[in-house]
C-alpha positions as a LaTeX table, in Angstrom:
\begin{tabular}{lrrr}
\hline
Residue & $x$ (\AA) & $y$ (\AA) & $z$ (\AA) \\
\hline
Unk1 & 17.02 & $-17.05$ & 9.08 \\
Unk2 & 14.62 & $-17.27$ & 6.05 \\
Unk3 & 16.14 & $-15.36$ & 3.07 \\
Unk4 & 14.01 & $-14.43$ & $-0.32$ \\
Unk5 & 15.86 & $-14.28$ & $-3.70$ \\
Unk6 & 15.25 & $-11.09$ & $-5.16$ \\
Unk7 & 16.76 & $-11.37$ & $-9.20$ \\
Unk8 & 13.87 & $-8.78$ & $-9.97$ \\
Unk9 & 12.01 & $-6.08$ & $-7.86$ \\
Unk10 & 8.47 & $-7.57$ & $-9.60$ \\
Unk11 & 9.64 & $-10.77$ & $-7.21$ \\
Unk12 & 8.76 & $-8.65$ & $-4.10$ \\
Unk13 & 4.67 & $-8.49$ & $-3.85$ \\
Unk14 & 4.74 & $-12.42$ & $-4.23$ \\
Unk15 & 7.42 & $-12.49$ & $-1.15$ \\
Unk16 & 5.58 & $-9.84$ & 1.01 \\
Unk17 & 2.73 & $-11.77$ & 2.34 \\
Unk18 & 5.08 & $-14.60$ & 3.36 \\
Unk19 & 7.31 & $-12.79$ & 5.08 \\
Unk20 & 4.63 & $-10.56$ & 6.82 \\
Unk21 & 3.66 & $-14.14$ & 8.14 \\
Unk22 & 6.61 & $-14.91$ & 9.35 \\
Unk23 & 7.85 & $-11.91$ & 10.83 \\
Unk24 & 4.37 & $-12.23$ & 13.02 \\
Unk25 & 6.16 & $-15.84$ & 14.43 \\
Unk26 & 9.21 & $-13.80$ & 15.05 \\
Unk27 & 11.84 & $-15.37$ & 12.54 \\
Unk28 & 14.12 & $-13.66$ & 11.09 \\
Unk29 & 13.84 & $-12.38$ & 7.48 \\
Unk30 & 16.54 & $-11.10$ & 4.97 \\
Unk31 & 16.22 & $-10.46$ & 1.22 \\
Unk32 & 19.00 & $-10.81$ & $-1.11$ \\
Unk33 & 18.83 & $-8.48$ & $-3.65$ \\
Unk34 & 20.81 & $-8.12$ & $-6.79$ \\
Unk35 & 22.32 & $-5.25$ & $-7.87$ \\
Unk36 & 21.07 & $-3.95$ & $-11.46$ \\
Unk37 & 22.17 & $-0.72$ & $-13.83$ \\
Unk38 & 19.20 & $-0.50$ & $-15.06$ \\
Unk39 & 16.98 & $-1.18$ & $-11.87$ \\
Unk40 & 18.98 & 0.10 & $-9.25$ \\
Unk41 & 16.97 & 3.27 & $-8.40$ \\
Unk42 & 14.01 & 1.35 & $-8.27$ \\
Unk43 & 15.17 & $-1.31$ & $-6.09$ \\
Unk44 & 16.73 & 1.21 & $-3.68$ \\
Unk45 & 13.41 & 3.16 & $-3.64$ \\
Unk46 & 11.27 & $-0.37$ & $-2.70$ \\
Unk47 & 14.23 & $-1.26$ & 0.21 \\
Unk48 & 13.78 & 2.13 & 1.35 \\
Unk49 & 9.80 & 2.27 & 1.48 \\
Unk50 & 9.61 & $-1.17$ & 2.87 \\
Unk51 & 12.28 & $-1.08$ & 5.24 \\
Unk52 & 13.68 & $-4.43$ & 3.81 \\
Unk53 & 16.46 & $-6.16$ & 5.77 \\
Unk54 & 18.82 & $-6.69$ & 2.62 \\
Unk55 & 22.05 & $-8.14$ & 1.47 \\
Unk56 & 23.11 & $-6.92$ & $-1.74$ \\
Unk57 & 24.71 & $-9.24$ & $-4.63$ \\
Unk58 & 26.47 & $-8.03$ & $-8.12$ \\
Unk59 & 25.16 & $-11.63$ & $-9.28$ \\
Unk60 & 24.01 & $-15.43$ & $-8.82$ \\
Unk61 & 27.78 & $-15.89$ & $-7.78$ \\
Unk62 & 27.72 & $-13.74$ & $-4.87$ \\
Unk63 & 24.38 & $-14.97$ & $-3.82$ \\
Unk64 & 25.60 & $-18.61$ & $-3.64$ \\
Unk65 & 28.80 & $-17.40$ & $-1.56$ \\
Unk66 & 26.38 & $-15.43$ & 0.86 \\
Unk67 & 24.06 & $-18.77$ & 1.42 \\
Unk68 & 27.25 & $-21.00$ & 1.40 \\
Unk69 & 28.40 & $-18.73$ & 4.51 \\
Unk70 & 25.28 & $-17.82$ & 6.53 \\
Unk71 & 23.69 & $-21.19$ & 6.06 \\
Unk72 & 19.76 & $-19.70$ & 6.16 \\
Unk73 & 17.22 & $-22.31$ & 7.12 \\
Unk74 & 14.94 & $-21.65$ & 3.80 \\
Unk75 & 16.10 & $-19.85$ & 0.52 \\
Unk76 & 12.95 & $-18.87$ & $-1.24$ \\
Unk77 & 13.78 & $-18.16$ & $-5.04$ \\
Unk78 & 11.10 & $-16.73$ & $-7.39$ \\
Unk79 & 12.55 & $-18.26$ & $-10.30$ \\
Unk80 & 15.35 & $-21.21$ & $-11.05$ \\
Unk81 & 18.51 & $-20.81$ & $-9.51$ \\
Unk82 & 21.38 & $-22.42$ & $-11.61$ \\
Unk83 & 23.61 & $-23.43$ & $-8.45$ \\
Unk84 & 20.70 & $-24.65$ & $-6.25$ \\
Unk85 & 22.33 & $-28.29$ & $-5.99$ \\
Unk86 & 24.96 & $-26.66$ & $-4.10$ \\
Unk87 & 23.32 & $-25.83$ & $-1.29$ \\
Unk88 & 21.78 & $-29.47$ & $-0.41$ \\
Unk89 & 22.73 & $-30.42$ & 2.68 \\
Unk90 & 23.49 & $-26.48$ & 3.90 \\
Unk91 & 20.02 & $-24.82$ & 3.07 \\
Unk92 & 16.55 & $-26.02$ & 2.37 \\
Unk93 & 15.35 & $-24.23$ & $-1.14$ \\
Unk94 & 11.69 & $-23.40$ & $-2.14$ \\
Unk95 & 10.36 & $-21.87$ & $-5.32$ \\
Unk96 & 7.40 & $-19.39$ & $-5.32$ \\
Unk97 & 7.18 & $-18.69$ & $-9.29$ \\
Unk98 & 6.53 & $-15.08$ & $-9.66$ \\
Unk99 & 3.21 & $-15.00$ & $-11.78$ \\
Unk100 & 0.40 & $-17.49$ & $-12.57$ \\
Unk101 & 0.02 & $-16.90$ & $-16.21$ \\
Unk102 & $-0.03$ & $-18.96$ & $-19.10$ \\
Unk103 & 3.99 & $-19.32$ & $-20.51$ \\
Unk104 & 5.30 & $-22.37$ & $-20.62$ \\
Unk105 & 8.32 & $-21.24$ & $-18.21$ \\
Unk106 & 5.78 & $-21.96$ & $-15.34$ \\
Unk107 & 6.21 & $-25.90$ & $-15.91$ \\
Unk108 & 9.92 & $-25.90$ & $-17.15$ \\
Unk109 & 11.19 & $-23.64$ & $-14.05$ \\
Unk110 & 10.62 & $-27.28$ & $-12.35$ \\
Unk111 & 13.55 & $-28.87$ & $-14.12$ \\
Unk112 & 16.06 & $-27.50$ & $-11.86$ \\
Unk113 & 17.36 & $-28.40$ & $-8.32$ \\
Unk114 & 15.05 & $-26.14$ & $-6.02$ \\
Unk115 & 13.96 & $-29.03$ & $-3.61$ \\
Unk116 & 9.88 & $-28.11$ & $-2.92$ \\
Unk117 & 7.88 & $-25.78$ & $-4.91$ \\
Unk118 & 5.05 & $-23.70$ & $-3.78$ \\
Unk119 & 1.70 & $-24.33$ & $-6.22$ \\
Unk120 & $-1.32$ & $-22.73$ & $-6.74$ \\
Unk121 & $-4.29$ & $-25.45$ & $-7.43$ \\
Unk122 & $-4.66$ & $-29.11$ & $-7.79$ \\
Unk123 & $-4.83$ & $-28.84$ & $-11.38$ \\
Unk124 & $-1.22$ & $-27.38$ & $-11.57$ \\
Unk125 & 0.03 & $-29.62$ & $-8.74$ \\
Unk126 & $-0.80$ & $-32.45$ & $-10.48$ \\
Unk127 & 0.07 & $-31.83$ & $-13.76$ \\
Unk128 & 3.61 & $-30.56$ & $-12.24$ \\
Unk129 & 3.79 & $-33.82$ & $-10.46$ \\
Unk130 & 3.32 & $-35.64$ & $-13.35$ \\
Unk131 & 6.14 & $-33.95$ & $-14.95$ \\
Unk132 & 8.72 & $-34.18$ & $-12.10$ \\
Unk133 & 7.74 & $-37.23$ & $-10.52$ \\
Unk134 & 10.47 & $-36.83$ & $-7.95$ \\
Unk135 & 9.90 & $-33.34$ & $-6.76$ \\
Unk136 & 8.04 & $-31.83$ & $-3.83$ \\
Unk137 & 5.22 & $-29.84$ & $-4.71$ \\
Unk138 & 2.96 & $-28.36$ & $-2.27$ \\
Unk139 & $-0.27$ & $-26.62$ & $-2.96$ \\
Unk140 & $-0.66$ & $-23.25$ & $-0.67$ \\
Unk141 & $-2.56$ & $-21.23$ & $-3.27$ \\
Unk142 & $-1.09$ & $-17.86$ & $-4.51$ \\
Unk143 & $-0.11$ & $-15.73$ & $-1.60$ \\
Unk144 & 0.48 & $-12.41$ & $-3.58$ \\
Unk145 & $-3.33$ & $-11.96$ & $-3.51$ \\
Unk146 & $-3.60$ & $-12.37$ & 0.19 \\
Unk147 & $-3.71$ & $-8.81$ & 1.30 \\
Unk148 & $-6.61$ & $-8.12$ & $-0.76$ \\
Unk149 & $-8.57$ & $-11.13$ & 0.19 \\
Unk150 & $-7.74$ & $-10.31$ & 3.93 \\
Unk151 & $-8.85$ & $-6.08$ & 3.54 \\
Unk152 & $-5.78$ & $-5.22$ & 4.09 \\
Unk153 & $-4.78$ & $-3.61$ & 0.50 \\
Unk154 & $-7.06$ & $-0.11$ & 0.57 \\
Unk155 & $-6.00$ & 0.19 & $-3.19$ \\
Unk156 & $-5.00$ & 3.65 & $-4.91$ \\
Unk157 & $-6.55$ & 7.45 & $-4.00$ \\
Unk158 & $-7.50$ & 8.00 & $-7.17$ \\
Unk159 & $-8.40$ & 11.58 & $-6.62$ \\
Unk160 & $-4.71$ & 12.43 & $-5.56$ \\
Unk161 & $-3.39$ & 10.81 & $-9.11$ \\
Unk162 & $-5.59$ & 13.35 & $-10.85$ \\
Unk163 & $-8.47$ & 11.13 & $-12.19$ \\
Unk164 & $-12.10$ & 11.39 & $-11.64$ \\
Unk165 & $-13.76$ & 9.23 & $-8.88$ \\
Unk166 & $-17.34$ & 9.65 & $-10.53$ \\
Unk167 & $-15.66$ & 7.45 & $-13.53$ \\
Unk168 & $-15.35$ & 3.51 & $-13.81$ \\
Unk169 & $-11.62$ & 2.86 & $-13.91$ \\
Unk170 & $-9.70$ & 0.59 & $-15.95$ \\
Unk171 & $-6.59$ & $-1.25$ & $-15.71$ \\
Unk172 & $-4.57$ & $-1.66$ & $-18.55$ \\
Unk173 & $-1.60$ & $-4.09$ & $-17.37$ \\
Unk174 & 0.36 & $-5.57$ & $-20.66$ \\
Unk175 & 3.13 & $-7.88$ & $-20.20$ \\
Unk176 & 6.43 & $-7.13$ & $-22.30$ \\
Unk177 & 6.23 & $-10.01$ & $-24.55$ \\
Unk178 & 4.33 & $-10.83$ & $-26.72$ \\
Unk179 & 2.43 & $-7.53$ & $-25.78$ \\
Unk180 & $-0.54$ & $-5.67$ & $-26.95$ \\
Unk181 & 1.32 & $-2.33$ & $-26.45$ \\
Unk182 & 2.42 & $-1.66$ & $-29.91$ \\
Unk183 & $-0.88$ & $-2.86$ & $-31.17$ \\
Unk184 & $-2.94$ & 0.01 & $-29.63$ \\
Unk185 & $-4.04$ & 3.50 & $-31.26$ \\
Unk186 & $-1.93$ & 5.80 & $-30.66$ \\
Unk187 & $-4.14$ & 7.87 & $-28.63$ \\
Unk188 & $-6.48$ & 5.48 & $-27.62$ \\
Unk189 & $-7.33$ & 7.21 & $-24.33$ \\
Unk190 & $-9.08$ & 9.91 & $-25.81$ \\
Unk191 & $-11.37$ & 7.19 & $-27.24$ \\
Unk192 & $-11.81$ & 5.63 & $-23.88$ \\
Unk193 & $-12.55$ & 9.16 & $-22.16$ \\
Unk194 & $-15.48$ & 8.15 & $-20.25$ \\
Unk195 & $-12.76$ & 6.00 & $-18.13$ \\
Unk196 & $-10.18$ & 6.50 & $-15.77$ \\
Unk197 & $-7.29$ & 4.54 & $-17.13$ \\
Unk198 & $-4.70$ & 2.73 & $-14.78$ \\
Unk199 & $-1.73$ & 1.94 & $-17.04$ \\
Unk200 & 0.83 & $-0.47$ & $-15.03$ \\
Unk201 & 2.93 & $-2.10$ & $-17.58$ \\
Unk202 & 5.40 & $-4.83$ & $-16.87$ \\
Unk203 & 8.49 & $-3.58$ & $-15.23$ \\
Unk204 & 10.73 & $-4.37$ & $-18.72$ \\
Unk205 & 8.91 & $-2.06$ & $-20.38$ \\
Unk206 & 9.77 & 0.79 & $-18.89$ \\
Unk207 & 13.45 & $-0.36$ & $-18.09$ \\
Unk208 & 14.76 & $-2.09$ & $-20.80$ \\
Unk209 & 16.20 & $-0.75$ & $-23.81$ \\
Unk210 & 14.85 & $-3.26$ & $-25.92$ \\
Unk211 & 11.49 & $-1.93$ & $-25.16$ \\
Unk212 & 12.10 & 1.79 & $-25.75$ \\
Unk213 & 9.46 & 2.09 & $-28.04$ \\
Unk214 & 7.04 & 0.68 & $-25.64$ \\
Unk215 & 7.89 & 3.15 & $-23.03$ \\
Unk216 & 7.51 & 5.99 & $-25.37$ \\
Unk217 & 3.73 & 4.96 & $-26.08$ \\
Unk218 & 3.17 & 4.53 & $-22.57$ \\
Unk219 & 4.66 & 8.16 & $-21.51$ \\
Unk220 & 2.64 & 9.67 & $-24.31$ \\
Unk221 & $-0.67$ & 7.91 & $-23.28$ \\
Unk222 & 0.26 & 9.26 & $-19.63$ \\
Unk223 & $-0.15$ & 12.93 & $-20.83$ \\
Unk224 & $-3.94$ & 12.57 & $-21.07$ \\
Unk225 & $-6.08$ & 13.64 & $-18.39$ \\
Unk226 & $-7.87$ & 10.46 & $-17.52$ \\
Unk227 & $-4.45$ & 8.57 & $-17.58$ \\
Unk228 & $-2.02$ & 7.54 & $-14.59$ \\
Unk229 & 1.08 & 5.64 & $-15.54$ \\
Unk230 & 2.46 & 3.76 & $-12.56$ \\
Unk231 & 6.25 & 4.61 & $-12.03$ \\
Unk232 & 8.90 & 1.33 & $-12.14$ \\
Unk233 & 8.80 & 1.90 & $-8.50$ \\
Unk234 & 5.43 & 1.15 & $-8.12$ \\
Unk235 & 6.32 & $-2.92$ & $-8.55$ \\
Unk236 & 3.09 & $-3.96$ & $-6.71$ \\
Unk237 & 0.27 & $-4.53$ & $-8.91$ \\
Unk238 & $-1.94$ & $-4.97$ & $-6.07$ \\
Unk239 & $-3.43$ & $-1.44$ & $-5.09$ \\
Unk240 & $-4.64$ & $-1.28$ & $-8.76$ \\
Unk241 & $-6.55$ & $-4.40$ & $-9.15$ \\
Unk242 & $-8.45$ & $-3.29$ & $-6.02$ \\
Unk243 & $-9.27$ & 0.09 & $-7.90$ \\
Unk244 & $-9.88$ & $-1.28$ & $-11.31$ \\
Unk245 & $-13.27$ & $-2.04$ & $-12.28$ \\
Unk246 & $-12.00$ & $-3.97$ & $-15.80$ \\
Unk247 & $-8.60$ & $-5.16$ & $-16.67$ \\
Unk248 & $-7.38$ & $-5.43$ & $-19.89$ \\
Unk249 & $-4.22$ & $-7.47$ & $-20.42$ \\
Unk250 & $-2.83$ & $-9.79$ & $-22.97$ \\
Unk251 & $-1.40$ & $-13.73$ & $-21.73$ \\
Unk252 & $-0.03$ & $-12.02$ & $-18.60$ \\
Unk253 & $-0.34$ & $-13.35$ & $-15.19$ \\
Unk254 & $-2.17$ & $-10.40$ & $-14.54$ \\
Unk255 & $-4.86$ & $-11.40$ & $-16.22$ \\
Unk256 & $-5.54$ & $-14.51$ & $-13.95$ \\
Unk257 & $-4.49$ & $-12.80$ & $-11.01$ \\
Unk258 & $-7.37$ & $-9.81$ & $-11.73$ \\
Unk259 & $-10.41$ & $-13.32$ & $-12.48$ \\
Unk260 & $-9.62$ & $-14.38$ & $-9.39$ \\
Unk261 & $-10.61$ & $-11.70$ & $-7.66$ \\
Unk262 & $-13.70$ & $-12.31$ & $-9.72$ \\
Unk263 & $-13.80$ & $-9.07$ & $-11.81$ \\
Unk264 & $-14.15$ & $-9.12$ & $-15.61$ \\
Unk265 & $-11.08$ & $-9.42$ & $-17.67$ \\
Unk266 & $-10.75$ & $-8.01$ & $-21.52$ \\
Unk267 & $-7.88$ & $-10.17$ & $-23.10$ \\
Unk268 & $-6.36$ & $-8.75$ & $-26.34$ \\
Unk269 & $-5.95$ & $-11.11$ & $-28.81$ \\
Unk270 & $-4.07$ & $-8.73$ & $-30.79$ \\
Unk271 & $-0.30$ & $-8.19$ & $-30.29$ \\
Unk272 & 3.06 & $-7.14$ & $-31.82$ \\
Unk273 & 5.08 & $-10.17$ & $-32.55$ \\
Unk274 & 8.82 & $-9.54$ & $-33.58$ \\
Unk275 & 9.97 & $-11.10$ & $-36.99$ \\
Unk276 & 11.96 & $-14.26$ & $-35.63$ \\
Unk277 & 8.67 & $-15.20$ & $-34.31$ \\
Unk278 & 6.46 & $-14.51$ & $-37.39$ \\
Unk279 & 5.62 & $-16.99$ & $-40.25$ \\
Unk280 & 7.80 & $-19.86$ & $-40.40$ \\
Unk281 & 8.99 & $-18.99$ & $-36.93$ \\
Unk282 & 5.75 & $-19.18$ & $-35.34$ \\
Unk283 & 6.38 & $-22.40$ & $-33.75$ \\
Unk284 & 8.66 & $-20.18$ & $-31.43$ \\
Unk285 & 5.50 & $-17.74$ & $-30.01$ \\
Unk286 & 3.81 & $-21.27$ & $-29.72$ \\
Unk287 & 6.75 & $-22.73$ & $-27.68$ \\
Unk288 & 6.86 & $-19.61$ & $-25.42$ \\
Unk289 & 3.19 & $-19.82$ & $-24.07$ \\
Unk290 & 1.57 & $-23.02$ & $-22.73$ \\
Unk291 & $-1.25$ & $-25.04$ & $-23.73$ \\
Unk292 & $-3.02$ & $-23.20$ & $-20.58$ \\
Unk293 & $-3.36$ & $-20.16$ & $-22.96$ \\
Unk294 & $-6.09$ & $-21.74$ & $-24.90$ \\
Unk295 & $-7.50$ & $-24.11$ & $-22.61$ \\
Unk296 & $-8.43$ & $-21.46$ & $-20.58$ \\
Unk297 & $-9.12$ & $-18.37$ & $-23.07$ \\
Unk298 & $-13.17$ & $-18.02$ & $-22.00$ \\
Unk299 & $-11.88$ & $-16.71$ & $-18.66$ \\
Unk300 & $-12.60$ & $-13.51$ & $-20.34$ \\
Unk301 & $-14.02$ & $-11.23$ & $-22.81$ \\
Unk302 & $-11.90$ & $-11.39$ & $-26.14$ \\
Unk303 & $-10.76$ & $-8.41$ & $-28.14$ \\
Unk304 & $-9.28$ & $-9.58$ & $-31.55$ \\
Unk305 & $-8.72$ & $-6.38$ & $-32.94$ \\
Unk306 & $-8.19$ & $-3.06$ & $-31.46$ \\
Unk307 & $-10.94$ & $-2.03$ & $-32.99$ \\
Unk308 & $-12.98$ & $-4.19$ & $-30.91$ \\
Unk309 & $-11.92$ & $-3.17$ & $-27.64$ \\
Unk310 & $-14.08$ & $-0.54$ & $-26.98$ \\
Unk311 & $-17.06$ & $-2.34$ & $-27.70$ \\
Unk312 & $-15.89$ & $-5.50$ & $-25.51$ \\
Unk313 & $-14.57$ & $-3.24$ & $-22.79$ \\
Unk314 & $-18.37$ & $-1.40$ & $-22.55$ \\
Unk315 & $-19.94$ & $-4.84$ & $-22.59$ \\
Unk316 & $-17.96$ & $-6.04$ & $-19.34$ \\
Unk317 & $-18.57$ & $-2.75$ & $-17.75$ \\
Unk318 & $-22.41$ & $-2.89$ & $-18.28$ \\
Unk319 & $-22.41$ & $-6.96$ & $-17.28$ \\
Unk320 & $-19.63$ & $-7.42$ & $-15.21$ \\
Unk321 & $-20.94$ & $-11.40$ & $-14.35$ \\
Unk322 & $-20.73$ & $-12.07$ & $-17.51$ \\
Unk323 & $-18.04$ & $-14.57$ & $-17.38$ \\
Unk324 & $-18.11$ & $-15.20$ & $-13.55$ \\
Unk325 & $-18.94$ & $-19.07$ & $-13.68$ \\
Unk326 & $-15.81$ & $-19.45$ & $-16.30$ \\
Unk327 & $-13.85$ & $-17.12$ & $-13.41$ \\
Unk328 & $-14.53$ & $-19.21$ & $-10.71$ \\
Unk329 & $-13.90$ & $-22.64$ & $-12.08$ \\
Unk330 & $-10.72$ & $-22.00$ & $-13.75$ \\
Unk331 & $-9.45$ & $-19.82$ & $-10.79$ \\
Unk332 & $-9.72$ & $-22.89$ & $-8.43$ \\
Unk333 & $-7.33$ & $-24.35$ & $-11.11$ \\
Unk334 & $-4.91$ & $-21.99$ & $-12.24$ \\
Unk335 & $-4.83$ & $-20.21$ & $-8.85$ \\
Unk336 & $-6.20$ & $-22.45$ & $-6.14$ \\
Unk337 & $-7.92$ & $-21.65$ & $-3.27$ \\
Unk338 & $-8.33$ & $-17.93$ & $-3.00$ \\
Unk339 & $-8.88$ & $-17.56$ & 0.95 \\
Unk340 & $-6.19$ & $-14.98$ & 1.96 \\
Unk341 & $-4.44$ & $-17.70$ & 4.47 \\
Unk342 & $-1.81$ & $-18.72$ & 1.40 \\
Unk343 & 1.05 & $-16.96$ & 3.50 \\
Unk344 & 0.00 & $-18.96$ & 6.27 \\
Unk345 & 0.32 & $-22.27$ & 4.59 \\
Unk346 & 3.76 & $-20.97$ & 3.09 \\
Unk347 & 4.72 & $-19.90$ & 6.52 \\
Unk348 & 3.69 & $-23.38$ & 8.45 \\
Unk349 & 5.51 & $-25.65$ & 5.70 \\
Unk350 & 8.83 & $-23.41$ & 6.32 \\
Unk351 & 8.55 & $-23.66$ & 9.99 \\
Unk352 & 7.47 & $-27.23$ & 10.39 \\
\hline
\end{tabular}
């Protein structure tokens, strides 16, 4: 048995391609999913939709008890697991970090005791190996994108969502913090009326009380005829990426994932910062994002303010190849090989 540890619903799209590959090889797969007051209906919907073999736990203590009792061959995590050291000699542990964005946590998560980490590309492998020379890192590429590259992900039926199939489609996929959501114009979809707009915010923007202002704005934008807001139950970004012509985002993993498909990205340099991240506290923001944020800034066209956004989007629609060389170069470094075979490489390692 191989277990996938699911702390949040948005870990699942990263796991699904690997789990599918393991099932092809007749391997038993179990999802260990954490119950949540504000996520439970979403989790149950996803479990039902994908017919997942699930063990429900309340917290990490219960998850650890399950692992110690059942001794799976491998446990795959999407983030750090505080009790990983207690699994040594009982189960092998692996990390598939749930995103490839520029936040510093991408690297610091490897401080923990998970034994093996699957990583995306040689640049990140070398950097992680230098930071943690005693750890095992395997360059497999980013498995989440495999269904798109293999042609198994058809995308969305835009007409059924009430959108105009004759229009170009924008995907606005902001992260929850620091986010551009609060810095957008209140009625911005009206200013982009010649486009379909798919809203695919981070799960927290729709589910966490801390971000209720973001949810209110997103719900308001969904009232426009040219807009579709993905509900929290639609945890998978892949269909939206397939259907979109341009991505609008901030410093998110989605930005690099979309660029890996060699599609144009517009990066919002404007975002709302909490008071505790402003002024003399701005070092906190710098600590939250990684130096890669600046190293790879020219993977995308930038809108420094909301007022610039329309012009930048129009330019990328008109000339989608403008940043293609940078997308190719930086994808190799940040996402690794994009060949649709990443999940096969991970499965090969788990079963070797």
